[in-house]
Legacy VTK file of the C-alpha trace (Angstrom):
# vtk DataFile Version 3.0
C-alpha trace
ASCII
DATASET POLYDATA
POINTS 213 float
-63.307 60.053 20.589
-62.182 57.415 22.967
-58.828 57.471 24.600
-57.916 54.250 22.863
-58.376 55.684 19.397
-55.000 56.934 17.978
-54.926 60.562 17.069
-56.051 61.256 13.583
-58.128 58.052 13.278
-61.862 58.561 13.630
-64.861 57.261 11.912
-64.925 53.555 11.321
-61.498 53.091 12.932
-62.742 54.758 16.242
-62.780 52.312 19.208
-65.735 52.864 21.424
-67.039 50.980 24.447
-65.227 48.122 26.081
-64.955 45.718 23.020
-61.606 45.282 21.527
-60.630 43.488 18.310
-59.160 40.077 18.879
-56.199 38.836 16.973
-56.482 34.991 16.258
-53.751 32.722 14.825
-54.716 31.136 11.483
-56.025 27.527 11.926
-53.981 24.678 10.497
-56.561 21.693 10.786
-55.873 20.548 7.153
-52.258 20.176 8.004
-52.921 18.122 11.046
-55.245 15.798 9.121
-52.570 15.251 6.551
-50.044 14.498 9.286
-52.298 11.891 10.921
-53.196 10.111 7.526
-49.450 9.883 6.662
-48.657 8.421 10.018
-51.400 5.793 9.605
-50.195 4.764 6.127
-46.583 4.568 7.448
-47.519 2.321 10.204
-49.510 0.066 7.767
-46.597 -0.204 5.379
-44.305 -1.156 8.336
-46.643 -3.871 9.428
-46.952 -5.421 5.854
-43.181 -5.375 5.478
-42.780 -7.148 8.747
-45.264 -9.934 7.697
-43.287 -10.375 4.354
-39.988 -10.694 6.279
-41.623 -13.236 8.521
-42.893 -15.295 5.618
-39.489 -15.153 3.791
-37.553 -16.518 6.951
-40.098 -19.236 7.680
-40.205 -20.555 4.273
-43.863 -19.595 3.548
-45.189 -22.340 5.671
-49.034 -22.860 5.246
-51.193 -22.383 8.218
-53.271 -25.140 9.413
-56.911 -25.208 8.387
-59.861 -25.389 10.778
-59.540 -29.233 10.459
-56.024 -29.274 11.700
-54.551 -30.227 8.289
-52.285 -27.870 6.273
-53.358 -26.908 2.962
-50.577 -28.992 1.297
-51.964 -32.018 3.096
-55.077 -31.829 1.092
-53.489 -32.873 -2.130
-55.139 -35.862 -3.860
-53.528 -39.050 -2.663
-53.528 -42.555 -4.078
-56.759 -44.436 -3.490
-56.550 -46.605 -0.482
-57.867 -50.287 -0.589
-60.971 -51.116 1.281
-60.365 -52.888 4.564
-62.121 -55.941 3.201
-59.594 -56.228 0.374
-57.347 -58.294 2.630
-59.985 -61.041 3.056
-61.026 -61.087 -0.741
-58.249 -63.652 -1.466
-59.909 -66.154 0.818
-63.222 -66.156 -0.941
-64.109 -69.529 -2.293
-64.935 -70.471 -5.799
-68.450 -71.613 -6.625
-67.127 -75.133 -7.221
-66.026 -75.279 -3.470
-69.531 -74.319 -2.206
-72.009 -77.232 -1.658
-75.624 -75.978 -1.652
-78.872 -77.576 -0.395
-81.754 -76.104 -2.205
-85.119 -76.137 -0.286
-88.527 -74.879 -1.503
-90.542 -73.142 1.311
-93.362 -72.175 -1.099
-96.491 -74.049 -2.288
-95.112 -74.137 -5.813
-93.803 -77.430 -6.999
-90.657 -78.118 -8.605
-89.041 -74.879 -7.683
-86.103 -76.438 -5.684
-84.968 -78.609 -8.622
-85.276 -75.888 -11.135
-83.014 -73.683 -8.994
-80.657 -76.359 -8.093
-80.160 -77.217 -11.760
-79.453 -73.566 -12.589
-76.943 -73.284 -9.761
-75.249 -76.397 -10.982
-74.871 -74.790 -14.387
-73.129 -71.865 -12.767
-70.531 -73.946 -11.079
-71.936 -74.588 -7.673
-71.917 -78.119 -6.103
-75.436 -79.319 -5.124
-76.389 -81.234 -2.084
-79.949 -81.958 -0.977
-82.958 -80.704 -2.994
-86.548 -80.683 -1.722
-89.016 -79.090 0.572
-87.928 -76.743 3.351
-87.869 -78.032 7.005
-91.033 -77.293 9.037
-89.475 -74.416 10.771
-89.186 -72.632 7.391
-91.960 -74.129 5.238
-94.488 -71.566 4.096
-92.881 -69.106 6.689
-90.277 -67.304 4.456
-91.834 -64.075 3.142
-88.922 -62.738 1.074
-87.028 -64.067 -1.851
-85.133 -66.516 0.278
-82.749 -67.161 3.134
-79.125 -68.360 2.871
-77.970 -70.384 5.927
-74.502 -71.418 6.925
-72.142 -71.882 9.772
-70.748 -68.759 11.440
-67.454 -69.227 9.530
-69.371 -68.874 6.271
-70.859 -65.463 6.925
-67.744 -63.575 5.596
-66.936 -65.939 2.634
-69.206 -68.581 1.551
-72.711 -66.892 2.009
-71.593 -63.691 0.222
-70.462 -65.672 -2.787
-73.780 -67.638 -2.920
-75.628 -64.323 -2.302
-74.373 -63.119 -5.571
-76.861 -65.450 -7.295
-79.880 -64.198 -5.240
-78.864 -60.679 -4.025
-82.030 -59.946 -2.098
-81.855 -63.156 0.001
-81.281 -62.960 3.766
-77.843 -64.227 4.934
-77.906 -65.895 8.381
-75.742 -68.182 10.428
-76.921 -70.971 12.651
-75.342 -73.586 14.932
-74.229 -76.000 12.212
-70.506 -76.940 11.959
-70.508 -78.533 8.553
-69.440 -77.089 5.252
-72.711 -77.252 3.501
-75.001 -74.272 3.154
-78.771 -73.960 2.607
-80.731 -71.817 0.081
-84.216 -71.642 1.141
-86.637 -70.138 -1.418
-89.319 -67.879 -0.050
-92.728 -66.826 -1.248
-91.333 -63.753 -3.093
-88.888 -65.943 -5.095
-89.282 -65.935 -8.856
-86.010 -66.979 -10.134
-82.274 -66.512 -9.528
-80.581 -63.219 -10.759
-79.481 -63.288 -14.288
-76.029 -64.938 -14.801
-74.751 -61.607 -16.194
-75.841 -59.785 -13.003
-74.619 -62.612 -10.805
-71.198 -62.576 -12.383
-70.910 -58.811 -12.198
-71.741 -59.038 -8.500
-69.221 -61.665 -8.021
-66.499 -59.770 -9.708
-67.460 -56.700 -7.554
-67.037 -58.941 -4.463
-63.666 -60.041 -5.502
-62.451 -56.623 -6.320
-64.015 -54.136 -3.861
-63.944 -50.383 -4.711
-61.034 -48.466 -3.124
-62.031 -46.310 -0.113
-62.440 -42.659 -0.681
-59.521 -40.470 0.251
-59.830 -37.949 3.069
-61.626 -34.731 2.258
-60.193 -31.400 3.312
LINES 1 214
213 0 1 2 3 4 5 6 7 8 9 10 11 12 13 14 15 16 17 18 19 20 21 22 23 24 25 26 27 28 29 30 31 32 33 34 35 36 37 38 39 40 41 42 43 44 45 46 47 48 49 50 51 52 53 54 55 56 57 58 59 60 61 62 63 64 65 66 67 68 69 70 71 72 73 74 75 76 77 78 79 80 81 82 83 84 85 86 87 88 89 90 91 92 93 94 95 96 97 98 99 100 101 102 103 104 105 106 107 108 109 110 111 112 113 114 115 116 117 118 119 120 121 122 123 124 125 126 127 128 129 130 131 132 133 134 135 136 137 138 139 140 141 142 143 144 145 146 147 148 149 150 151 152 153 154 155 156 157 158 159 160 161 162 163 164 165 166 167 168 169 170 171 172 173 174 175 176 177 178 179 180 181 182 183 184 185 186 187 188 189 190 191 192 193 194 195 196 197 198 199 200 201 202 203 204 205 206 207 208 209 210 211 212
């Protein structure tokens, strides 16, 4: 029996050799985990409460979006007029536009037929005949509308409603008359219905789209 064995205790309780039973404290890992989780939740609640207080004292102001606008700034606004709307009032009526009609095609009588139709639609008619040599048999499209530089923004667009595919150009003239030169692709003027619709659209341009968010 070892000297470490208490008297009267033998058998399986006998201590032999140099190994001794170790006494360990019970582990409390589960308790530590619970404490950590509780601390994290508490910090989260404190942070959320702080944000709510900031929102209350700042009046709930919306943060700017990526484009620099606030969300409230993206509400639909009233349509804005097109920049060209200011000049619409200066558009002349067909009766104040004097048109010279020239035929640049080999087909005879085309200029007179077109001039008669323009007259029915309210335009004043000037010269009617074959196109000048610089344009005769050289106009590939439906036609060319020629006028003074001051006519580009008013007179030519109004005349262009009658032949929408015609090219509009300015030359060095200073007079008030404009030319309609009929090209090889010309068949007839646009229908009066289409021409009237185009003239109405020219007088009342569509409003410019509002800014997108």
